[in-house]
N, C-alpha and C positions, 0 to 999 in steps of 0.2 A: 504493499499500499504506499508506503513513504516514496517509493521509486515513481509510482505514478502520479503522486502530489507533486514530486520535484519538477517532472517535465512539465507539467501543466502550469506550475507557478513560473518556470521559466519562460514558457510560451506566453504567458500574460506579459511579462517583461518585454519580450521580443514583440508583441502586438503594440505596445506602447511606443517602443522605438521605431517599429515599422510606420507606424502612424506619423510620427515626427519626420521620418524621412519623407513620406509622401507629401507632406506639407512643405518640406524644403524643396522638393522637385517641382512642386506646382508654383511657389514662389519664383524659383530660378526661372521657369518659362517666361514669366512676366517681367522679370529683372535679370536677364541672363548676363548683363555686364556688371553686375553688383559684386564685387569680390568678397564682401562680407558674407552675402547669400552663398557664394561658392564655398567659402570656408566652413559654413554651417553645413551645406550639404555634404561636404566630404567628412566632416566629424559625425553628422548623423549617420552616414553610411558606415563608418568604422565601428560606431556602437551598435547599429543594427547587425552588422555582419558577425560581430563577437557574440552577440545574443542568438543569432541564427546557429552558428557552428555549436555553440554549447547546448542549445535546445536539441539540436539533432542528436549530440552526445547523449544527453539525457533520455531522449526518446529511443535511441539504440540500446542503451542500458536496460531501459524498462522491458525491451524485447528480446534480452538476454545476450546482448552484443556489447561487450566492454572494450571501448577504445578510449584514448586519452588525448592524443594530440590532434589538432586541427585537419592536417592532411589525411590521417587515418580516418577521421570522423566523416570527412568528405568522401573518401573511397567508399567507406562502409554505407554511407547514406545513399550514394549512387547504385551500389551493388544491390541495396534493398530497396530500390525504387522509390526512395524518399524525394531524391532530387532527379531531375531529367538530364541535366547536362554536367556532368562531374568535371569535365575540363574547364568550363566556364568558372566553376566555383573554385577550381585550384587557381585561376587567373585573378579571381576576386580576392582570394587569400594572399596572394603575392602582391597585389596592388594595396590592399590594406596594409601589409607590412611595410611596403615602401613609404606610404603616405604618412604612417604613423611616426615614421623617424626622420624623413626629409621633406622639406617643403619648398617647392619652386612653382613659381606661377604657371609656366608651362605645362608641368606635370599635374597640377591641380586642374587646370582647364581640360586637359585630356581626360583625367579622372572623372570630372564632372559629366563629360559626355558619355564616358563609360557606363557611370552609375544610371543615367537618365535612359540610355538605350539598350544597354545589355543586362546590367545587374539588376534593374527593378524587376524585369520580367521574371528572373530567377528567383528573387526574393517573394514576388507575389505568389508564384508557383508552390514555394515552400510554405508560405502562410496558408494557402488554401488546403494543402495536403494536412498540415497540422491541424487546422481548423476542423476539418472532416474527422480527423482521429480523437479530437478532444471533445466531440459532441455525445 
């Protein structure tokens, strides 16, 4: 029972972060040149991604699969049909790691485009999957 509660609690946190990221994406589309919005979008993505892989880790554990590291979690999530595009999630992980330690404007702008065009659909797919499982 505690494992069941843990992944659902983590999913609640993911939902809140995901909602904030959605808002940041919406604002970005109306103010695409605003550097503060871009920074907020990148930080919202970092938080959402962190909660995404940790939620997947807890969900996998609930289903009897014990993995610890983000890359392992992504591989197992893909192998267990939790996520659709494992390679994209690996790219997301790598991009998140770079953005968490290095900030330059060109890289931030490229990341913003990736978040809006490629990463959001993957985060939406995970959200929908976990929403169905938590019902």
